[in-house]
C-alpha positions in Angstrom: 0.0 0.0 0.0 1.5 3.3 -1.1 -0.7 5.5 1.1 0.6 4.6 4.5 -0.7 6.2 7.7 2.6 8.0 7.9 2.2 9.6 4.4 -1.4 10.4 5.2 -0.4 12.1 8.4 2.4 14.0 6.8 0.1 15.3 4.0 -2.5 16.3 6.5 0.1 18.3 8.5 1.3 20.0 5.4 -2.2 20.9 4.3 -3.2 22.2 7.8 0.1 24.2 8.0 -0.6 25.8 4.6 -4.2 26.6 5.6 -3.1 28.3 8.8 -0.7 30.5 6.7 -3.6 31.3 4.4 -5.7 32.2 7.4 -3.0 34.6 8.5 -2.9 36.1 5.0 -6.7 36.6 5.1 -6.5 38.3 8.5 -3.7 40.5 7.1 -5.9 41.4 4.2 -8.7 42.4 6.5 -6.4 44.6 8.4 -5.1 46.1 5.1 -8.6 46.9 4.0 -9.6 48.3 7.4 -6.4 50.3 7.5 -7.2 51.9 4.1 -4.0 50.5 2.5 -3.1 51.0 -1.1 -5.2 48.9 -3.6 -2.1 47.6 -5.3 -0.8 46.2 -2.1 -4.1 44.6 -1.2 -4.4 43.1 -4.7 -0.9 41.7 -4.4 -1.8 40.0 -1.2 -5.1 38.7 -2.6 -3.2 37.1 -5.5 -0.8 35.5 -3.0 -3.7 34.1 -1.0 -5.3 32.7 -4.2 -2.0 31.1 -5.2 -1.7 29.5 -1.8 -5.3 28.1 -2.0 -4.5 26.6 -5.4 -1.5 24.9 -3.9 -3.6 23.5 -1.1 -6.2 22.3 -3.6 -3.5 20.4 -5.5 -2.3 18.8 -2.3 -5.9 17.8 -1.4 -6.4 16.3 -4.9 -3.1 14.4 -4.6 -4.2 13.1 -1.2 -7.5 12.0 -2.6 -6.0 10.3 -5.6 -3.5 8.4 -3.4 -6.2 7.3 -1.0 -8.7 6.4 -3.8 -6.2 4.3 -5.8 -4.6 2.7 -2.8 -8.0 1.2 -2.0 -8.0 -0.8 -5.3 -6.8 -4.4 -4.8 -3.8 -5.9 -6.6 -6.0 -7.3 -9.4 -9.0 -5.0 -9.6 -11.9 -5.8 -11.9 -12.4 -3.6 -14.9 -15.6 -2.4 -13.2 -13.8 -1.3 -10.1 -11.2 0.6 -12.1 -13.9 2.3 -14.2 -15.8 3.2 -11.0 -12.7 4.9 -9.5 -11.9 6.6 -12.7 -15.4 8.0 -13.1 -15.4 9.3 -9.5 -12.0 10.9 -10.1 -13.1 12.5 -13.4 -16.2 13.9 -11.7 -14.1 15.5 -8.9 -11.5 16.9 -11.3 -14.2 18.3 -13.6 -15.7 20.2 -10.7 -12.3 21.5 -9.7 -11.2 22.5 -13.2 -14.6 23.7 -14.4 -15.3 25.4 -11.1 
């Protein structure tokens, strides 16, 4: 199994750490808006927060794919593979098509 509890825990810690940083960025943005900061500075920080969220999204998708495909047995049936692929395509379509 390539999605060990250690890998899962490490990925969760990484995602949570990034989310806490994003939370700090958002709080900083609130302060910038409340402090009547320059729009260019605010937009730069908004762009940084968006980039950080995209990064978290990629990690969550990676985690999902690792978990999903680690649940398939050694010799999965074609139906099982197709079911996992369909579910993955549905999730990726929502993510990409937003």
